[in-house]
Backbone and ligand atoms as CSV (ligand in chain L), in Angstrom:
chain,resi,resn,atom,element,x,y,z
A,1,UNK,N,N,104.513,-0.254,102.589
A,1,UNK,CA,C,105.384,0.125,101.490
A,1,UNK,C,C,106.851,-0.034,101.875
A,2,UNK,N,N,107.122,-0.792,102.887
A,2,UNK,CA,C,108.502,-0.856,103.364
A,2,UNK,C,C,109.059,-2.269,103.239
A,3,UNK,N,N,110.124,-2.406,102.458
A,3,UNK,CA,C,110.685,-3.716,102.202
A,3,UNK,C,C,111.323,-4.349,103.407
A,4,UNK,N,N,111.517,-3.578,104.438
A,4,UNK,CA,C,112.188,-4.124,105.613
A,4,UNK,C,C,111.243,-4.376,106.766
A,5,UNK,N,N,109.964,-4.216,106.560
A,5,UNK,CA,C,108.942,-4.414,107.578
A,5,UNK,C,C,109.274,-3.640,108.834
A,6,UNK,N,N,109.892,-2.523,108.676
A,6,UNK,CA,C,110.504,-1.876,109.827
A,6,UNK,C,C,110.249,-0.392,109.740
A,7,UNK,N,N,109.067,0.004,110.199
A,7,UNK,CA,C,108.658,1.369,109.955
A,7,UNK,C,C,108.823,2.216,111.206
A,8,UNK,N,N,108.506,1.659,112.372
A,8,UNK,CA,C,108.397,2.501,113.557
A,8,UNK,C,C,109.736,2.958,114.111
A,9,UNK,N,N,110.595,2.038,114.435
A,9,UNK,CA,C,111.840,2.502,115.041
A,9,UNK,C,C,113.083,1.913,114.385
A,10,UNK,N,N,112.885,1.116,113.354
A,10,UNK,CA,C,114.044,0.641,112.601
A,10,UNK,C,C,114.888,-0.373,113.326
A,11,UNK,N,N,114.371,-0.975,114.379
A,11,UNK,CA,C,115.236,-1.844,115.169
A,11,UNK,C,C,115.274,-3.286,114.691
A,12,UNK,N,N,114.490,-3.580,113.690
A,12,UNK,CA,C,114.568,-4.944,113.176
A,12,UNK,C,C,115.487,-4.976,111.959
A,13,UNK,N,N,116.296,-5.980,111.879
A,13,UNK,CA,C,117.173,-6.068,110.722
A,13,UNK,C,C,116.367,-6.471,109.498
A,14,UNK,N,N,116.838,-6.073,108.343
A,14,UNK,CA,C,116.113,-6.412,107.126
A,14,UNK,C,C,116.156,-7.910,106.899
A,15,UNK,N,N,115.189,-8.392,106.114
A,15,UNK,CA,C,114.968,-9.830,106.041
A,15,UNK,C,C,115.353,-10.434,104.701
A,16,UNK,N,N,116.091,-9.707,103.885
A,16,UNK,CA,C,116.303,-10.183,102.522
A,16,UNK,C,C,117.460,-11.171,102.403
A,17,UNK,N,N,118.173,-11.430,103.478
A,17,UNK,CA,C,119.260,-12.394,103.390
A,17,UNK,C,C,120.409,-11.899,102.543
A,18,UNK,N,N,120.725,-10.618,102.640
A,18,UNK,CA,C,121.813,-10.066,101.822
A,18,UNK,C,C,123.161,-10.419,102.443
A,19,UNK,N,N,124.201,-9.863,101.833
A,19,UNK,CA,C,125.551,-10.261,102.233
A,19,UNK,C,C,126.057,-9.526,103.467
A,20,UNK,N,N,125.208,-8.741,104.115
A,20,UNK,CA,C,125.654,-7.976,105.283
A,20,UNK,C,C,126.231,-8.909,106.342
A,21,UNK,N,N,127.413,-8.561,106.820
A,21,UNK,CA,C,128.066,-9.467,107.748
A,21,UNK,C,C,128.496,-8.760,109.016
A,22,UNK,N,N,127.907,-7.594,109.281
A,22,UNK,CA,C,128.254,-6.873,110.493
A,22,UNK,C,C,129.381,-5.898,110.277
A,23,UNK,N,N,130.072,-5.994,109.153
A,23,UNK,CA,C,131.140,-5.055,108.861
A,23,UNK,C,C,130.661,-3.986,107.907
A,24,UNK,N,N,131.578,-3.174,107.429
A,24,UNK,CA,C,131.207,-2.157,106.468
A,24,UNK,C,C,132.117,-2.307,105.250
A,25,UNK,N,N,132.672,-1.236,104.737
A,25,UNK,CA,C,133.484,-1.351,103.530
A,25,UNK,C,C,134.856,-1.959,103.812
A,26,UNK,N,N,135.305,-2.782,102.885
A,26,UNK,CA,C,136.684,-3.246,102.940
A,26,UNK,C,C,137.576,-2.086,102.470
A,27,UNK,N,N,138.884,-2.152,102.755
A,27,UNK,CA,C,139.781,-1.088,102.262
A,27,UNK,C,C,139.697,-0.939,100.743
A,28,UNK,N,N,139.521,-2.043,100.034
A,28,UNK,CA,C,139.432,-1.987,98.566
A,28,UNK,C,C,138.157,-1.264,98.124
A,29,UNK,N,N,137.060,-1.600,98.802
A,29,UNK,CA,C,135.787,-0.944,98.454
A,29,UNK,C,C,135.862,0.554,98.746
A,30,UNK,N,N,136.515,0.873,99.845
A,30,UNK,CA,C,136.656,2.276,100.244
A,30,UNK,C,C,137.471,3.041,99.196
A,31,UNK,N,N,138.541,2.437,98.743
A,31,UNK,CA,C,139.394,3.056,97.730
A,31,UNK,C,C,138.619,3.283,96.440
A,32,UNK,N,N,137.723,2.351,96.138
A,32,UNK,CA,C,136.938,2.447,94.897
A,32,UNK,C,C,135.992,3.645,94.902
A,33,UNK,N,N,135.720,4.217,96.075
A,33,UNK,CA,C,134.823,5.374,96.167
A,33,UNK,C,C,135.536,6.676,95.789
A,34,UNK,N,N,136.856,6.655,95.791
A,34,UNK,CA,C,137.624,7.885,95.638
A,34,UNK,C,C,137.290,8.604,94.320
A,35,UNK,N,N,137.006,9.888,94.428
A,35,UNK,CA,C,136.756,10.712,93.249
A,35,UNK,C,C,135.379,10.563,92.631
A,36,UNK,N,N,134.549,9.721,93.203
A,36,UNK,CA,C,133.207,9.513,92.626
A,36,UNK,C,C,132.242,10.567,93.179
A,37,UNK,N,N,132.201,11.681,92.483
A,37,UNK,CA,C,131.536,12.864,93.030
A,37,UNK,C,C,130.128,13.097,92.499
A,38,UNK,N,N,129.704,12.266,91.579
A,38,UNK,CA,C,128.323,12.414,91.064
A,38,UNK,C,C,127.483,11.348,91.768
A,39,UNK,N,N,126.674,11.815,92.694
A,39,UNK,CA,C,126.018,10.887,93.626
A,39,UNK,C,C,124.511,11.037,93.559
A,40,UNK,N,N,123.827,9.922,93.390
A,40,UNK,CA,C,122.361,9.923,93.383
A,40,UNK,C,C,121.870,9.066,94.546
A,41,UNK,N,N,121.102,9.675,95.441
A,41,UNK,CA,C,120.526,8.945,96.577
A,41,UNK,C,C,119.114,8.486,96.203
A,42,UNK,N,N,118.822,7.244,96.586
A,42,UNK,CA,C,117.554,6.621,96.203
A,42,UNK,C,C,116.816,6.092,97.438
A,43,UNK,N,N,115.483,6.367,97.475
A,43,UNK,CA,C,114.615,5.667,98.428
A,43,UNK,C,C,113.321,5.319,97.698
A,44,UNK,N,N,112.326,4.877,98.423
A,44,UNK,CA,C,111.093,4.454,97.761
A,44,UNK,C,C,110.307,5.646,97.203
A,45,UNK,N,N,110.000,6.607,98.076
A,45,UNK,CA,C,109.097,7.683,97.683
A,45,UNK,C,C,109.765,8.965,97.232
A,46,UNK,N,N,111.058,9.126,97.549
A,46,UNK,CA,C,111.809,10.363,97.276
A,46,UNK,C,C,111.160,11.591,97.931
A,47,UNK,N,N,110.544,11.372,99.093
A,47,UNK,CA,C,110.054,12.539,99.847
A,47,UNK,C,C,110.558,12.540,101.291
A,48,UNK,N,N,111.196,11.461,101.738
A,48,UNK,CA,C,111.722,11.449,103.115
A,48,UNK,C,C,113.235,11.207,103.127
A,49,UNK,N,N,113.654,9.961,102.962
A,49,UNK,CA,C,115.055,9.608,103.195
A,49,UNK,C,C,116.023,10.159,102.152
A,50,UNK,N,N,115.735,9.928,100.865
A,50,UNK,CA,C,116.745,10.335,99.868
A,50,UNK,C,C,116.871,11.853,99.705
A,51,UNK,N,N,115.783,12.638,99.766
A,51,UNK,CA,C,116.025,14.084,99.732
A,51,UNK,C,C,116.753,14.585,100.976
A,52,UNK,N,N,116.547,13.890,102.110
A,52,UNK,CA,C,117.301,14.240,103.324
A,52,UNK,C,C,118.782,13.911,103.123
A,53,UNK,N,N,119.065,12.756,102.515
A,53,UNK,CA,C,120.461,12.391,102.235
A,53,UNK,C,C,121.103,13.423,101.310
A,54,UNK,N,N,120.343,13.830,100.302
A,54,UNK,CA,C,120.839,14.866,99.370
A,54,UNK,C,C,121.187,16.143,100.147
A,55,UNK,N,N,120.286,16.569,101.036
A,55,UNK,CA,C,120.519,17.788,101.802
A,55,UNK,C,C,121.705,17.669,102.743
A,56,UNK,N,N,121.815,16.521,103.424
A,56,UNK,CA,C,122.926,16.309,104.357
A,56,UNK,C,C,124.253,16.313,103.598
A,57,UNK,N,N,124.288,15.596,102.471
A,57,UNK,CA,C,125.546,15.493,101.712
A,57,UNK,C,C,125.944,16.853,101.145
A,58,UNK,N,N,124.981,17.593,100.625
A,58,UNK,CA,C,125.290,18.925,100.086
A,58,UNK,C,C,125.851,19.830,101.172
A,59,UNK,N,N,125.320,19.716,102.392
A,59,UNK,CA,C,125.806,20.594,103.463
A,59,UNK,C,C,127.220,20.206,103.894
A,60,UNK,N,N,127.513,18.900,103.890
A,60,UNK,CA,C,128.878,18.465,104.235
A,60,UNK,C,C,129.877,18.973,103.194
A,61,UNK,N,N,129.503,18.846,101.917
A,61,UNK,CA,C,130.375,19.294,100.823
A,61,UNK,C,C,130.589,20.815,100.908
A,62,UNK,N,N,129.492,21.547,101.151
A,62,UNK,CA,C,129.598,23.011,101.215
A,62,UNK,C,C,130.454,23.442,102.397
A,63,UNK,N,N,130.240,22.790,103.535
A,63,UNK,CA,C,131.002,23.136,104.738
A,63,UNK,C,C,132.488,22.907,104.546
A,64,UNK,N,N,132.810,21.853,103.784
A,64,UNK,CA,C,134.223,21.532,103.541
A,64,UNK,C,C,134.819,22.389,102.426
A,65,UNK,N,N,133.964,23.114,101.706
A,65,UNK,CA,C,134.453,23.914,100.577
A,65,UNK,C,C,134.947,23.034,99.437
A,66,UNK,N,N,134.408,21.842,99.324
A,66,UNK,CA,C,134.842,20.903,98.270
A,66,UNK,C,C,134.141,21.229,96.950
A,67,UNK,N,N,134.791,20.842,95.861
A,67,UNK,CA,C,134.261,21.209,94.542
A,67,UNK,C,C,134.036,19.973,93.664
A,68,UNK,N,N,133.252,20.185,92.615
A,68,UNK,CA,C,133.072,19.158,91.590
A,68,UNK,C,C,131.994,18.137,91.894
A,69,UNK,N,N,131.223,18.376,92.929
A,69,UNK,CA,C,130.184,17.404,93.290
A,69,UNK,C,C,128.874,17.687,92.556
A,70,UNK,N,N,128.193,16.602,92.196
A,70,UNK,CA,C,126.805,16.686,91.702
A,70,UNK,C,C,125.991,15.737,92.563
A,71,UNK,N,N,125.030,16.281,93.274
A,71,UNK,CA,C,124.286,15.480,94.252
A,71,UNK,C,C,122.795,15.643,93.987
A,72,UNK,N,N,122.113,14.519,93.878
A,72,UNK,CA,C,120.684,14.565,93.567
A,72,UNK,C,C,120.023,13.379,94.274
A,73,UNK,N,N,118.705,13.311,94.187
A,73,UNK,CA,C,117.988,12.156,94.734
A,73,UNK,C,C,116.802,11.825,93.840
A,74,UNK,N,N,116.316,10.591,93.970
A,74,UNK,CA,C,115.174,10.133,93.167
A,74,UNK,C,C,114.510,8.972,93.894
A,75,UNK,N,N,113.300,8.654,93.430
A,75,UNK,CA,C,112.545,7.573,94.076
A,75,UNK,C,C,112.351,6.387,93.158
A,76,UNK,N,N,112.197,5.226,93.756
A,76,UNK,CA,C,111.828,4.031,92.996
A,76,UNK,C,C,110.392,4.199,92.485
A,77,UNK,N,N,109.514,4.675,93.354
A,77,UNK,CA,C,108.107,4.847,92.994
A,77,UNK,C,C,107.827,6.235,92.429
A,78,UNK,N,N,106.677,6.372,91.815
A,78,UNK,CA,C,106.327,7.664,91.228
A,78,UNK,C,C,105.126,8.309,91.900
A,79,UNK,N,N,104.914,7.975,93.178
A,79,UNK,CA,C,103.695,8.433,93.862
A,79,UNK,C,C,103.667,9.924,94.133
A,80,UNK,N,N,104.802,10.566,94.265
A,80,UNK,CA,C,104.834,11.959,94.746
A,80,UNK,C,C,105.589,12.888,93.797
A,81,UNK,N,N,105.639,12.529,92.538
A,81,UNK,CA,C,106.441,13.302,91.576
A,81,UNK,C,C,106.049,14.778,91.597
A,82,UNK,N,N,107.065,15.629,91.626
A,82,UNK,CA,C,106.844,17.079,91.605
A,82,UNK,C,C,106.654,17.699,92.975
A,83,UNK,N,N,106.558,16.861,94.017
A,83,UNK,CA,C,106.322,17.398,95.363
A,83,UNK,C,C,107.632,17.698,96.097
A,84,UNK,N,N,107.562,18.664,96.998
A,84,UNK,CA,C,108.660,18.882,97.942
A,84,UNK,C,C,108.693,17.724,98.937
A,85,UNK,N,N,109.780,17.554,99.677
A,85,UNK,CA,C,109.811,16.496,100.698
A,85,UNK,C,C,108.663,16.612,101.702
A,86,UNK,N,N,108.351,15.481,102.307
A,86,UNK,CA,C,107.311,15.406,103.337
A,86,UNK,C,C,107.534,16.536,104.367
A,87,UNK,N,N,106.464,17.259,104.732
A,87,UNK,CA,C,106.622,18.383,105.675
A,87,UNK,C,C,107.299,17.976,106.980
A,88,UNK,N,N,107.041,16.745,107.446
A,88,UNK,CA,C,107.677,16.296,108.700
A,88,UNK,C,C,109.197,16.197,108.511
A,89,UNK,N,N,109.613,15.681,107.369
A,89,UNK,CA,C,111.055,15.574,107.100
A,89,UNK,C,C,111.670,16.960,107.015
A,90,UNK,N,N,110.942,17.888,106.398
A,90,UNK,CA,C,111.484,19.242,106.258
A,90,UNK,C,C,111.602,19.933,107.612
A,91,UNK,N,N,110.633,19.700,108.496
A,91,UNK,CA,C,110.685,20.313,109.831
A,91,UNK,C,C,111.896,19.790,110.602
A,92,UNK,N,N,112.063,18.474,110.594
A,92,UNK,CA,C,113.188,17.894,111.354
A,92,UNK,C,C,114.525,18.324,110.753
A,93,UNK,N,N,114.593,18.387,109.431
A,93,UNK,CA,C,115.848,18.812,108.789
A,93,UNK,C,C,116.144,20.279,109.111
A,94,UNK,N,N,115.108,21.088,109.085
A,94,UNK,CA,C,115.307,22.521,109.336
A,94,UNK,C,C,115.862,22.765,110.731
A,95,UNK,N,N,115.467,21.942,111.686
A,95,UNK,CA,C,115.997,22.075,113.047
A,95,UNK,C,C,117.507,21.870,113.084
A,96,UNK,N,N,118.019,21.185,112.053
A,96,UNK,CA,C,119.481,20.990,111.957
A,96,UNK,C,C,120.109,21.951,110.957
A,97,UNK,N,N,119.344,22.931,110.518
A,97,UNK,CA,C,119.890,23.928,109.602
A,97,UNK,C,C,119.871,23.514,108.146
A,98,UNK,N,N,119.092,22.482,107.813
A,98,UNK,CA,C,119.036,22.007,106.423
A,98,UNK,C,C,117.698,22.398,105.797
A,99,UNK,N,N,117.746,23.052,104.654
A,99,UNK,CA,C,116.535,23.345,103.881
A,99,UNK,C,C,116.442,22.321,102.758
A,100,UNK,N,N,115.406,21.505,102.777
A,100,UNK,CA,C,115.258,20.477,101.740
A,100,UNK,C,C,114.366,21.027,100.628
A,101,UNK,N,N,114.969,21.338,99.485
A,101,UNK,CA,C,114.221,21.997,98.408
A,101,UNK,C,C,114.138,21.144,97.142
A,102,UNK,N,N,114.390,19.856,97.288
A,102,UNK,CA,C,114.326,18.947,96.137
A,102,UNK,C,C,112.867,18.698,95.736
A,103,UNK,N,N,112.629,18.594,94.429
A,103,UNK,CA,C,111.305,18.195,93.948
A,103,UNK,C,C,111.357,16.743,93.505
A,104,UNK,N,N,110.443,15.971,94.030
A,104,UNK,CA,C,110.428,14.519,93.831
A,104,UNK,C,C,110.457,14.132,92.350
A,105,UNK,N,N,111.286,13.168,92.046
A,105,UNK,CA,C,111.303,12.584,90.701
A,105,UNK,C,C,111.576,11.089,90.808
A,106,UNK,N,N,111.281,10.378,89.733
A,106,UNK,CA,C,111.483,8.927,89.719
A,106,UNK,C,C,112.833,8.601,89.064
A,107,UNK,N,N,113.505,7.587,89.570
A,107,UNK,CA,C,114.779,7.167,88.990
A,107,UNK,C,C,114.553,6.623,87.580
A,108,UNK,N,N,115.543,6.819,86.703
A,108,UNK,CA,C,115.424,6.334,85.323
A,108,UNK,C,C,116.755,5.712,84.883
A,109,UNK,N,N,116.700,4.939,83.822
A,109,UNK,CA,C,117.895,4.196,83.382
A,109,UNK,C,C,119.059,5.131,83.085
A,110,UNK,N,N,118.786,6.311,82.516
A,110,UNK,CA,C,119.885,7.218,82.155
A,110,UNK,C,C,120.577,7.825,83.380
A,111,UNK,N,N,119.948,7.718,84.555
A,111,UNK,CA,C,120.641,8.162,85.772
A,111,UNK,C,C,121.960,7.411,85.944
A,112,UNK,N,N,122.006,6.196,85.428
A,112,UNK,CA,C,123.230,5.405,85.582
A,112,UNK,C,C,124.360,5.911,84.679
A,113,UNK,N,N,124.005,6.726,83.670
A,113,UNK,CA,C,125.038,7.408,82.878
A,113,UNK,C,C,125.485,8.681,83.578
A,114,UNK,N,N,124.549,9.320,84.259
A,114,UNK,CA,C,124.794,10.666,84.789
A,114,UNK,C,C,125.430,10.673,86.181
A,115,UNK,N,N,125.432,9.522,86.865
A,115,UNK,CA,C,125.977,9.463,88.229
A,115,UNK,C,C,127.010,8.341,88.354
A,116,UNK,N,N,127.955,8.559,89.288
A,116,UNK,CA,C,128.998,7.551,89.550
A,116,UNK,C,C,128.554,6.553,90.600
A,117,UNK,N,N,127.752,7.033,91.558
A,117,UNK,CA,C,127.269,6.193,92.657
A,117,UNK,C,C,125.757,6.352,92.761
A,118,UNK,N,N,125.063,5.237,92.869
A,118,UNK,CA,C,123.608,5.262,93.048
A,118,UNK,C,C,123.346,4.530,94.371
A,119,UNK,N,N,122.977,5.297,95.390
A,119,UNK,CA,C,123.014,4.789,96.767
A,119,UNK,C,C,121.602,4.562,97.293
A,120,UNK,N,N,121.265,3.313,97.575
A,120,UNK,CA,C,119.939,2.948,98.064
A,120,UNK,C,C,119.886,2.924,99.585
A,121,UNK,N,N,118.724,3.263,100.122
A,121,UNK,CA,C,118.568,3.355,101.573
A,121,UNK,C,C,118.290,2.016,102.251
A,122,UNK,N,N,117.682,1.088,101.506
A,122,UNK,CA,C,117.406,-0.225,102.111
A,122,UNK,C,C,117.495,-1.303,101.040
A,123,UNK,N,N,117.328,-2.548,101.469
A,123,UNK,CA,C,117.536,-3.666,100.542
A,123,UNK,C,C,116.501,-3.724,99.430
A,124,UNK,N,N,115.316,-3.263,99.733
A,124,UNK,CA,C,114.298,-3.253,98.671
A,124,UNK,C,C,114.687,-2.257,97.582
A,125,UNK,N,N,115.203,-1.089,97.999
A,125,UNK,CA,C,115.684,-0.115,97.013
A,125,UNK,C,C,116.781,-0.746,96.158
A,126,UNK,N,N,117.681,-1.453,96.819
A,126,UNK,CA,C,118.815,-2.044,96.095
A,126,UNK,C,C,118.311,-3.060,95.068
A,127,UNK,N,N,117.390,-3.893,95.480
A,127,UNK,CA,C,116.834,-4.887,94.543
A,127,UNK,C,C,116.160,-4.198,93.366
A,128,UNK,N,N,115.382,-3.171,93.642
A,128,UNK,CA,C,114.674,-2.455,92.570
A,128,UNK,C,C,115.653,-1.744,91.640
A,129,UNK,N,N,116.732,-1.212,92.195
A,129,UNK,CA,C,117.724,-0.527,91.360
A,129,UNK,C,C,118.391,-1.491,90.380
A,130,UNK,N,N,118.592,-2.730,90.820
A,130,UNK,CA,C,119.185,-3.717,89.907
A,130,UNK,C,C,118.254,-3.996,88.724
A,131,UNK,N,N,116.963,-3.799,88.922
A,131,UNK,CA,C,116.008,-3.974,87.813
A,131,UNK,C,C,116.070,-2.777,86.860
A,132,UNK,N,N,116.237,-1.587,87.411
A,132,UNK,CA,C,116.270,-0.363,86.583
A,132,UNK,C,C,117.591,-0.241,85.813
A,133,UNK,N,N,118.685,-0.699,86.404
A,133,UNK,CA,C,120.015,-0.526,85.796
A,133,UNK,C,C,120.051,-1.169,84.410
A,134,UNK,N,N,120.531,-0.423,83.401
A,134,UNK,CA,C,120.464,-0.915,82.023
A,134,UNK,C,C,121.594,-1.852,81.613
A,135,UNK,N,N,122.620,-2.004,82.443
A,135,UNK,CA,C,123.768,-2.839,82.033
A,135,UNK,C,C,124.491,-3.345,83.280
A,136,UNK,N,N,125.337,-4.349,83.108
A,136,UNK,CA,C,126.140,-4.812,84.259
A,136,UNK,C,C,127.039,-3.705,84.805
A,137,UNK,N,N,127.547,-2.841,83.908
A,137,UNK,CA,C,128.403,-1.734,84.357
A,137,UNK,C,C,127.580,-0.761,85.220
A,138,UNK,N,N,126.357,-0.551,84.807
A,138,UNK,CA,C,125.472,0.323,85.590
A,138,UNK,C,C,125.207,-0.294,86.961
A,139,UNK,N,N,125.000,-1.586,86.995
A,139,UNK,CA,C,124.720,-2.259,88.278
A,139,UNK,C,C,125.879,-2.095,89.260
A,140,UNK,N,N,127.086,-1.978,88.741
A,140,UNK,CA,C,128.246,-1.822,89.626
A,140,UNK,C,C,128.227,-0.492,90.377
A,141,UNK,N,N,127.406,0.437,89.924
A,141,UNK,CA,C,127.320,1.746,90.596
A,141,UNK,C,C,126.383,1.721,91.799
A,142,UNK,N,N,125.650,0.646,91.972
A,142,UNK,CA,C,124.668,0.565,93.051
A,142,UNK,C,C,125.366,0.223,94.372
A,143,UNK,N,N,125.105,1.038,95.376
A,143,UNK,CA,C,125.728,0.863,96.692
A,143,UNK,C,C,124.641,1.022,97.761
A,144,UNK,N,N,124.797,0.324,98.873
A,144,UNK,CA,C,123.855,0.471,99.994
A,144,UNK,C,C,124.366,1.527,100.974
A,145,UNK,N,N,123.476,2.368,101.435
A,145,UNK,CA,C,123.864,3.414,102.394
A,145,UNK,C,C,124.529,2.814,103.634
A,146,UNK,N,N,124.104,1.640,104.041
A,146,UNK,CA,C,124.659,1.034,105.259
A,146,UNK,C,C,126.172,0.829,105.170
A,147,UNK,N,N,126.701,0.746,103.958
A,147,UNK,CA,C,128.138,0.538,103.821
A,147,UNK,C,C,128.945,1.679,104.417
A,148,UNK,N,N,128.292,2.827,104.595
A,148,UNK,CA,C,129.003,3.990,105.119
A,148,UNK,C,C,128.737,4.215,106.607
A,149,UNK,N,N,127.974,3.317,107.216
A,149,UNK,CA,C,127.763,3.408,108.664
A,149,UNK,C,C,129.007,2.925,109.401
A,150,UNK,N,N,129.145,3.397,110.639
A,150,UNK,CA,C,130.221,2.896,111.495
A,150,UNK,C,C,129.999,1.413,111.778
A,151,UNK,N,N,131.080,0.698,112.005
A,151,UNK,CA,C,130.952,-0.726,112.335
A,151,UNK,C,C,130.096,-0.941,113.575
A,152,UNK,N,N,130.182,0.006,114.507
A,152,UNK,CA,C,129.454,-0.127,115.771
A,152,UNK,C,C,127.970,0.169,115.625
A,153,UNK,N,N,127.574,0.680,114.487
A,153,UNK,CA,C,126.171,1.056,114.276
A,153,UNK,C,C,125.318,-0.201,114.126
A,154,UNK,N,N,124.233,-0.242,114.879
A,154,UNK,CA,C,123.362,-1.411,114.894
A,154,UNK,C,C,122.606,-1.567,113.568
A,155,UNK,N,N,122.323,-0.473,112.918
A,155,UNK,CA,C,121.400,-0.496,111.767
A,155,UNK,C,C,122.071,-1.015,110.502
A,156,UNK,N,N,121.291,-1.743,109.704
A,156,UNK,CA,C,121.816,-2.183,108.416
A,156,UNK,C,C,121.015,-1.605,107.250
A,157,UNK,N,N,120.217,-0.592,107.526
A,157,UNK,CA,C,119.513,0.149,106.481
A,157,UNK,C,C,119.004,1.455,107.095
A,158,UNK,N,N,118.522,2.347,106.244
A,158,UNK,CA,C,117.902,3.570,106.752
A,158,UNK,C,C,116.395,3.310,106.788
A,159,UNK,N,N,115.816,3.195,107.971
A,159,UNK,CA,C,114.399,2.808,108.078
A,159,UNK,C,C,113.462,3.874,107.507
A,160,UNK,N,N,112.443,3.405,106.826
A,160,UNK,CA,C,111.454,4.305,106.230
A,160,UNK,C,C,110.630,4.966,107.341
A,161,UNK,N,N,110.652,6.288,107.452
A,161,UNK,CA,C,109.931,6.965,108.548
A,161,UNK,C,C,108.498,7.329,108.194
A,162,UNK,N,N,108.068,7.052,106.968
A,162,UNK,CA,C,106.843,7.649,106.418
A,162,UNK,C,C,105.605,7.368,107.260
A,163,UNK,N,N,105.447,6.139,107.740
A,163,UNK,CA,C,104.241,5.782,108.485
A,163,UNK,C,C,104.437,5.863,109.999
A,164,UNK,N,N,105.569,6.387,110.427
A,164,UNK,CA,C,105.874,6.395,111.855
A,164,UNK,C,C,105.775,7.773,112.478
A,165,UNK,N,N,106.402,7.897,113.628
A,165,UNK,CA,C,106.353,9.138,114.413
A,165,UNK,C,C,107.626,9.951,114.175
A,166,UNK,N,N,107.710,11.068,114.913
A,166,UNK,CA,C,108.817,11.998,114.747
A,166,UNK,C,C,110.183,11.377,114.983
A,167,UNK,N,N,110.253,10.423,115.916
A,167,UNK,CA,C,111.537,9.780,116.213
A,167,UNK,C,C,112.177,9.198,114.972
A,168,UNK,N,N,111.344,8.675,114.088
A,168,UNK,CA,C,111.854,8.041,112.864
A,168,UNK,C,C,112.589,9.028,111.982
A,169,UNK,N,N,112.131,10.259,111.980
A,169,UNK,CA,C,112.788,11.275,111.157
A,169,UNK,C,C,114.128,11.671,111.764
A,170,UNK,N,N,114.169,11.745,113.080
A,170,UNK,CA,C,115.444,12.040,113.760
A,170,UNK,C,C,116.450,10.919,113.520
A,171,UNK,N,N,115.959,9.671,113.604
A,171,UNK,CA,C,116.832,8.525,113.355
A,171,UNK,C,C,117.394,8.590,111.934
A,172,UNK,N,N,116.544,8.867,110.964
A,172,UNK,CA,C,117.000,8.974,109.569
A,172,UNK,C,C,118.118,10.009,109.457
A,173,UNK,N,N,117.910,11.175,110.060
A,173,UNK,CA,C,118.922,12.235,109.960
A,173,UNK,C,C,120.219,11.839,110.663
A,174,UNK,N,N,120.098,11.163,111.798
A,174,UNK,CA,C,121.313,10.715,112.501
A,174,UNK,C,C,122.097,9.725,111.642
A,175,UNK,N,N,121.391,8.762,111.074
A,175,UNK,CA,C,122.062,7.755,110.240
A,175,UNK,C,C,122.689,8.399,109.001
A,176,UNK,N,N,121.973,9.345,108.415
A,176,UNK,CA,C,122.477,9.979,107.192
A,176,UNK,C,C,123.674,10.877,107.489
A,177,UNK,N,N,123.658,11.550,108.623
A,177,UNK,CA,C,124.818,12.388,108.958
A,177,UNK,C,C,126.070,11.534,109.119
A,178,UNK,N,N,125.920,10.403,109.785
A,178,UNK,CA,C,127.064,9.488,109.952
A,178,UNK,C,C,127.504,8.917,108.598
A,179,UNK,N,N,126.518,8.420,107.843
A,179,UNK,CA,C,126.840,7.774,106.570
A,179,UNK,C,C,127.433,8.736,105.554
A,180,UNK,N,N,126.846,9.918,105.444
A,180,UNK,CA,C,127.330,10.877,104.445
A,180,UNK,C,C,128.719,11.404,104.813
A,181,UNK,N,N,128.985,11.546,106.099
A,181,UNK,CA,C,130.323,11.965,106.524
A,181,UNK,C,C,131.369,10.923,106.086
A,182,UNK,N,N,131.065,9.662,106.299
A,182,UNK,CA,C,131.998,8.598,105.899
A,182,UNK,C,C,132.093,8.474,104.379
A,183,UNK,N,N,130.966,8.675,103.700
A,183,UNK,CA,C,130.977,8.674,102.231
A,183,UNK,C,C,131.877,9.790,101.718
A,184,UNK,N,N,131.707,10.989,102.276
A,184,UNK,CA,C,132.520,12.137,101.850
A,184,UNK,C,C,134.013,11.855,102.067
A,185,UNK,N,N,134.345,11.321,103.225
A,185,UNK,CA,C,135.754,11.020,103.517
A,185,UNK,C,C,136.318,9.984,102.544
A,186,UNK,N,N,135.493,8.997,102.187
A,186,UNK,CA,C,135.957,7.969,101.244
A,186,UNK,C,C,136.173,8.571,99.860
A,187,UNK,N,N,135.267,9.442,99.429
A,187,UNK,CA,C,135.396,10.073,98.114
A,187,UNK,C,C,136.637,10.958,98.078
A,188,UNK,N,N,136.878,11.648,99.170
A,188,UNK,CA,C,138.020,12.555,99.252
A,188,UNK,C,C,139.330,11.822,99.542
A,189,UNK,N,N,139.232,10.524,99.806
A,189,UNK,CA,C,140.430,9.742,100.100
A,189,UNK,C,C,141.035,10.057,101.453
A,190,UNK,N,N,140.199,10.464,102.396
A,190,UNK,CA,C,140.701,10.811,103.737
A,190,UNK,C,C,140.633,9.622,104.690
L,1,LIG,P1,P,110.778,7.548,101.502
L,1,LIG,O1,O,109.417,7.313,102.331
L,1,LIG,O2,O,110.994,6.319,100.651
L,1,LIG,O3,O,111.828,7.700,102.549
L,1,LIG,O4,O,110.540,8.805,100.688
L,1,LIG,C1,C,108.198,7.025,101.702
L,1,LIG,C2,C,107.410,8.057,101.249
L,1,LIG,C3,C,106.189,7.784,100.651
L,1,LIG,C4,C,105.775,6.482,100.508
L,1,LIG,C5,C,106.582,5.442,100.951
L,1,LIG,C6,C,107.797,5.720,101.541
L,1,LIG,N1,N,104.507,6.200,99.909
L,1,LIG,O5,O,104.123,5.029,99.869
L,1,LIG,O6,O,103.824,7.118,99.461
């Protein structure tokens, strides 16, 4: 179920031939993030990566005492609708002080009205989101999580941990903490 063929340790780059060039956001792209506080995180199942991203981002916002944010997550697939995040993801998140209490839901076209940024975890998510988006304006809201990684970061997506071991969940949380911190700074114009 992984578009990047990269389940165990995430060390293989995705194969979709996207525009990734080893860099991250340009100054213009970074500026475009400013004030975009309604954020929807997307992954395939909405039980591992995107609810973790939601939890990480909410904790960064709360810690900073920032206001006006709306943060949610959803899945491309509908396999786990109504469920809490995968117990393994919740255990690893809890070790970092995060309680993941999101109930799985599937992304829908109207999400593009309700959110400013729709952030996919990997290239397959991004491709699928372009199918769901109801208009060209909606498509402009689609962003890849990798854009918020440090330039020095080897990864170009958040690897799906679902079929792997515990390390995969730690890797997801590490990548999301880095990415969400940079996302928050870009939104705040810092
Ligand atoms: P996620 O991981 O996209 O990070 O939530 C997955 C969870 C479940 C499945 C695939 C990926 N699944 O096929 O059920």
